C-alpha positions as CSV (number, residue, x, y, z in Angstrom):
1,M,-45.8,-163.9,-14.4
2,N,-45.1,-166.8,-16.3
3,V,-46.1,-170.1,-14.1
4,S,-44.7,-173.3,-14.8
5,S,-46.5,-176.1,-15.6
6,T,-46.3,-178.0,-12.4
7,E,-47.4,-174.9,-10.4
8,A,-50.1,-174.4,-12.7
9,T,-53.6,-175.3,-11.1
10,S,-54.7,-176.5,-14.3
11,T,-53.9,-176.1,-18.2
12,I,-56.0,-176.4,-21.6
13,A,-54.6,-178.7,-23.9
14,T,-56.0,-180.6,-27.3
15,V,-56.9,-183.9,-27.1
16,S,-57.7,-186.5,-29.8
17,Y,-61.3,-188.5,-29.4
18,Q,-62.9,-190.5,-31.3
19,A,-65.3,-188.9,-33.7
20,A,-69.2,-188.1,-33.0
21,S,-70.2,-190.3,-36.0
22,A,-68.7,-193.3,-34.5
23,K,-71.0,-196.1,-33.4
24,S,-71.0,-196.6,-29.6
25,S,-70.4,-200.3,-28.4
26,L,-69.3,-202.5,-25.9
27,Y,-68.4,-205.3,-28.1
28,R,-66.6,-205.9,-30.8
29,N,-68.3,-205.1,-34.5
30,G,-65.5,-204.6,-37.4
31,E,-66.3,-201.1,-37.7
32,V,-63.0,-199.1,-35.9
33,L,-59.8,-201.3,-36.3
34,I,-56.2,-201.1,-37.0
35,R,-53.7,-203.3,-38.2
36,R,-50.2,-203.9,-36.2
37,D,-46.9,-205.5,-37.1
38,Q,-44.6,-207.8,-35.0
39,D,-42.6,-204.1,-34.1
40,G,-45.7,-202.9,-32.4
41,S,-46.2,-200.0,-35.7
42,D,-49.7,-199.5,-36.8
43,D,-51.1,-199.0,-40.3
44,H,-54.3,-199.1,-42.4
45,Y,-56.9,-197.8,-40.0
46,K,-60.2,-198.1,-40.6
47,G,-62.9,-196.1,-39.4
48,P,-64.4,-192.5,-38.9
49,P,-61.8,-189.6,-38.5
50,R,-60.9,-188.6,-35.4
51,E,-61.7,-185.1,-33.9
52,E,-59.8,-183.0,-31.6
53,R,-61.3,-180.9,-28.9
54,E,-59.7,-178.9,-26.1
55,V,-60.3,-179.5,-22.4
56,T,-59.3,-178.3,-19.0
57,I,-56.4,-180.6,-17.5
58,R,-55.9,-180.1,-13.8
59,N,-52.6,-180.7,-12.5
60,A,-52.8,-183.9,-9.9
61,R,-49.8,-182.8,-7.6
62,L,-51.7,-179.8,-6.4
63,L,-54.4,-181.7,-5.0
64,G,-55.2,-181.8,-1.2
65,Q,-54.7,-185.2,0.6
66,N,-58.6,-185.5,0.5
67,E,-58.9,-185.0,-2.9
68,R,-55.9,-187.5,-4.0
69,R,-56.8,-189.9,-6.9
70,T,-56.6,-193.2,-6.5
71,I,-56.2,-196.7,-8.6
72,Q,-59.0,-198.2,-6.3
73,V,-61.5,-195.2,-6.7
74,H,-60.6,-193.2,-9.8
75,G,-58.6,-195.5,-11.5
76,F,-55.3,-194.1,-11.1
77,E,-52.6,-192.7,-8.7
78,L,-49.2,-190.9,-8.6
79,L,-46.4,-192.7,-6.6
80,K,-43.0,-191.6,-6.2
81,R,-40.5,-194.5,-6.3
82,R,-36.6,-194.5,-7.5
83,P,-35.7,-197.2,-9.7
84,E,-33.9,-199.9,-7.1
85,N,-30.9,-200.2,-10.3
86,P,-30.2,-196.4,-11.4
87,D,-28.0,-197.6,-13.7
88,L,-30.9,-199.9,-15.1
89,D,-30.6,-199.4,-19.4
90,F,-34.5,-199.4,-20.5
91,Y,-33.5,-199.7,-24.1
92,D,-32.1,-203.1,-23.3
93,H,-34.9,-205.7,-23.7
94,Q,-33.5,-208.0,-21.5
95,Q,-32.5,-205.8,-18.4
96,V,-36.3,-204.9,-18.4
97,V,-37.6,-208.4,-18.5
98,Q,-35.3,-209.9,-16.2
99,N,-35.3,-207.2,-13.9
100,Y,-37.2,-204.4,-13.9
101,Y,-40.9,-206.3,-14.3
102,A,-39.7,-207.7,-10.7
103,E,-39.8,-204.1,-9.4
104,C,-43.3,-202.9,-10.9
105,A,-45.1,-206.3,-9.9
106,E,-43.8,-205.7,-6.4
107,L,-44.8,-202.2,-6.7
108,V,-48.5,-203.2,-7.8
109,R,-48.5,-205.5,-4.7
110,E,-47.6,-203.2,-2.3
111,E,-50.2,-200.5,-3.2
112,T,-53.3,-203.0,-4.4
113,G,-52.9,-205.6,-1.4
114,A,-53.2,-208.3,-4.3
115,S,-51.8,-211.5,-3.4
116,Q,-50.2,-212.4,-6.8
117,V,-48.7,-209.9,-9.4
118,F,-47.5,-210.6,-13.1
119,A,-45.7,-208.2,-15.3
120,F,-46.3,-209.3,-18.9
121,D,-45.9,-206.6,-21.3
122,H,-43.7,-203.2,-21.6
123,N,-43.3,-200.4,-24.2
124,I,-41.2,-197.4,-24.4
125,R,-43.2,-194.1,-26.1
126,S,-40.9,-191.4,-27.9
127,A,-41.7,-188.5,-30.5
128,T,-38.5,-188.3,-31.4
129,G,-37.5,-191.7,-30.8
130,K,-40.3,-193.1,-33.1
131,K,-39.0,-190.6,-35.7
132,N,-35.6,-191.9,-35.8
133,R,-36.8,-195.4,-35.8
134,K,-35.0,-195.9,-32.4
135,R,-35.3,-199.3,-31.6
136,I,-34.9,-201.4,-28.0
137,R,-32.1,-203.3,-28.1
138,G,-33.3,-207.5,-28.3
139,G,-37.1,-205.9,-28.4
140,Q,-39.2,-203.5,-30.3
141,Q,-39.2,-200.3,-32.1
142,V,-39.8,-197.3,-29.6
143,Q,-43.2,-196.3,-30.5
144,G,-44.7,-192.3,-30.5
145,P,-47.3,-190.9,-28.2
146,A,-50.8,-192.5,-28.1
147,R,-52.9,-189.7,-28.9
148,T,-56.5,-190.8,-28.7
149,V,-58.0,-190.9,-25.4
150,H,-58.4,-195.1,-24.5
151,G,-58.5,-197.7,-22.1
152,D,-56.3,-200.6,-22.9
153,Y,-59.1,-203.7,-22.4
154,T,-62.7,-204.4,-22.9
155,L,-65.1,-206.5,-21.1
156,T,-63.9,-209.3,-23.9
157,S,-60.2,-208.4,-24.5
158,G,-59.5,-208.4,-20.4
159,P,-60.4,-211.9,-19.6
160,Q,-58.9,-213.2,-23.1
161,R,-55.6,-211.8,-22.3
162,L,-56.1,-213.5,-19.1
163,R,-56.0,-216.5,-21.0
164,D,-53.8,-216.1,-23.7
165,L,-51.1,-215.8,-21.1
166,A,-51.5,-219.1,-19.7
167,K,-50.9,-219.9,-23.5
168,P,-47.1,-220.3,-24.9
169,P,-46.1,-216.6,-25.7
170,S,-46.6,-215.4,-29.3
171,R,-44.3,-213.7,-31.6
172,N,-45.2,-210.0,-30.4
173,D,-44.9,-211.1,-26.4
174,T,-42.0,-209.4,-24.6
175,L,-41.5,-212.7,-22.0
176,R,-41.0,-214.9,-24.8
177,S,-37.4,-214.2,-25.2
178,I,-37.1,-215.7,-21.3
179,L,-40.1,-218.2,-20.6
180,G,-38.7,-221.9,-21.8
181,E,-40.1,-223.8,-25.0
182,G,-44.0,-224.6,-24.7
183,A,-44.0,-222.3,-21.0
184,S,-46.6,-220.0,-20.1
185,L,-46.8,-217.3,-17.4
186,L,-49.5,-218.0,-15.7
187,Q,-51.4,-221.7,-15.1
188,H,-54.6,-222.5,-17.0
189,D,-56.2,-224.0,-14.2
190,M,-55.9,-220.7,-12.1
191,V,-56.7,-218.7,-15.0
192,E,-60.3,-221.0,-15.5
193,H,-60.7,-220.8,-11.5
194,T,-60.1,-217.2,-11.5
195,L,-62.9,-216.7,-14.6
196,V,-65.1,-219.5,-13.6
197,D,-65.4,-218.9,-9.9
198,N,-65.9,-215.2,-10.3
199,H,-62.3,-214.7,-8.6
200,R,-61.1,-210.7,-8.7
201,F,-58.0,-209.5,-11.2
202,A,-57.0,-206.4,-12.7
203,I,-54.7,-205.1,-15.6
204,I,-52.7,-202.3,-14.2
205,N,-50.3,-200.2,-16.3
206,V,-47.3,-199.0,-14.5
207,W,-45.7,-195.7,-16.3
208,R,-42.3,-194.1,-15.4
209,N,-40.1,-191.0,-16.9
210,I,-36.9,-193.1,-18.1
211,A,-34.7,-189.6,-18.6
212,L,-33.6,-187.4,-16.3
213,E,-35.2,-184.6,-17.4
214,P,-38.8,-183.8,-16.7
215,V,-41.5,-184.9,-19.7
216,A,-42.1,-181.6,-20.6
217,N,-44.1,-182.4,-23.8
218,H,-46.8,-185.0,-25.0
219,P,-47.0,-185.3,-21.3
220,L,-49.5,-188.3,-20.1
221,A,-53.0,-187.3,-19.1
222,L,-55.4,-189.5,-17.1
223,C,-59.2,-189.6,-17.2
224,D,-61.0,-190.1,-14.1
225,G,-62.8,-193.3,-14.3
226,Q,-66.0,-192.0,-12.6
227,T,-66.6,-189.3,-15.2
228,V,-66.9,-192.1,-17.6
229,K,-70.1,-193.8,-19.1
230,P,-70.3,-197.0,-21.3
231,E,-72.0,-194.6,-23.9
232,D,-68.7,-192.7,-24.4
233,L,-66.9,-195.7,-25.5
234,V,-66.3,-197.6,-28.8
235,V,-64.3,-200.8,-29.4
236,F,-61.3,-200.6,-31.0
237,E,-59.5,-203.7,-32.2
238,I,-55.9,-204.2,-32.8
239,H,-55.6,-207.1,-35.6
240,Y,-52.1,-208.6,-35.2
241,H,-50.9,-211.2,-37.3
242,D,-52.2,-214.4,-34.8
243,R,-54.8,-212.7,-33.0
244,I,-57.2,-209.7,-32.6
245,G,-56.9,-207.4,-29.4
246,E,-59.2,-204.9,-28.3
247,N,-59.6,-201.3,-26.4
248,Y,-62.3,-198.8,-26.0
249,Q,-61.7,-195.3,-27.4
250,F,-63.6,-192.3,-26.4
251,S,-66.1,-190.0,-27.6
252,Y,-66.0,-186.2,-26.4
253,F,-67.9,-186.0,-23.1
254,F,-67.5,-182.6,-21.8
255,Q,-67.8,-183.5,-18.0
256,R,-65.0,-185.8,-18.1
257,S,-62.0,-184.9,-15.5
258,Y,-58.7,-185.1,-16.5
259,H,-55.6,-185.1,-14.2
260,P,-52.1,-184.9,-16.1
261,A,-49.2,-187.1,-14.9
262,R,-46.3,-184.7,-16.1
263,S,-43.1,-186.8,-14.6
264,A,-40.9,-184.5,-12.8
265,G,-38.0,-187.2,-13.1
266,P,-37.7,-191.1,-12.7
267,S,-38.6,-191.1,-9.4
268,E,-42.1,-190.5,-10.3
269,H,-44.7,-193.7,-11.3
270,R,-47.8,-193.1,-12.7
271,S,-50.3,-196.3,-12.2
272,S,-53.9,-196.8,-14.2
273,L,-56.2,-199.3,-14.1
274,C,-57.1,-200.2,-17.4
275,R,-59.7,-202.5,-16.9
276,P,-60.6,-203.9,-13.2
277,I,-62.8,-207.1,-14.1
278,R,-64.4,-208.0,-10.8
279,L,-62.7,-205.9,-8.6
280,N,-64.4,-204.2,-6.0
281,A,-64.2,-201.1,-6.6
282,E,-65.9,-198.0,-7.6
283,V,-64.4,-197.3,-10.7
284,R,-64.5,-199.0,-14.0
285,R,-62.8,-197.5,-16.9
286,S,-60.0,-195.0,-16.9
287,G,-59.0,-193.5,-20.1
288,N,-55.2,-192.0,-21.1
289,S,-53.8,-189.8,-23.7
290,L,-50.5,-187.9,-24.5
291,N,-51.4,-184.4,-24.8
292,R,-50.5,-183.2,-28.3
293,Q,-47.3,-180.9,-28.2
294,I,-43.9,-180.8,-29.8
295,D,-41.5,-183.2,-28.7
296,C,-41.4,-186.1,-25.9
297,L,-38.8,-187.5,-23.5
298,P,-39.0,-191.1,-23.5
299,T,-41.5,-192.6,-21.3
300,L,-41.8,-196.4,-20.3
301,K,-44.8,-198.3,-19.9
302,V,-44.5,-201.8,-18.2
303,G,-47.2,-203.4,-18.1
304,H,-50.1,-204.4,-17.7
305,C,-49.2,-205.9,-14.5
306,Q,-51.9,-208.7,-13.8
307,A,-53.2,-208.3,-9.9
308,Y,-54.8,-211.0,-8.6
309,N,-56.7,-210.2,-5.0
């Protein structure tokens, strides 16, 4: 009997990792990097070849209440929330930044109890959209699935991103179109107070399927942050024209626990904790990857919501 992906307790998927030969690192060393243009497209990779492994991915929807994964403990969770505006055009940059950012910020505030939340970035990922060079109106090109297991921020780039948001936006920043000349999203004094006085903040991704059909291919899978060790991590540098970003890519470790976030439709959100700097939580790093299959319905990441507690 065929069992649908939403009913199966687990599945086997091919996942891309950093090669075992890659040197473990928590801080930038110039050994693994890529260059990213203004449209968000990547080129000129430097580093060892990646390797693919077959891993077991469990269906998070079938977990009992006592097994439920939460962002505070495991680094991710699955939420059901319909868009406030069902007619929102996610391919319109202005509609997303002017309307949907606030909705995502409120979602994160409700789920984390943070006193302040700021949404500051988003992208759309679709294998077909990338192949056809589809562009968000007024924004960047649609991006393809991110195929390598990674976490979006490092010990260095998390605090640095906070400081960057206290400056006027750069060419790649999605808020550039709505902030006034010379304006910044965050106040400089608030950022320095948070970092210097050891206050808590977290960077959180909010994903949703923006198509009516369920995501059947290239679904997002999330790694239980409690199964990740520092020695598994490799700093991956992202060179923009005006700055260098970083994330952590993962080398293979068989004891990691993955859970798919295969969306049943646009009412579901997946939240993942990128790097909970100074957040009182057990989890410290959570990785994500899009399983390699054939095609992909568009998914939206609004993001990197900045949450203060």
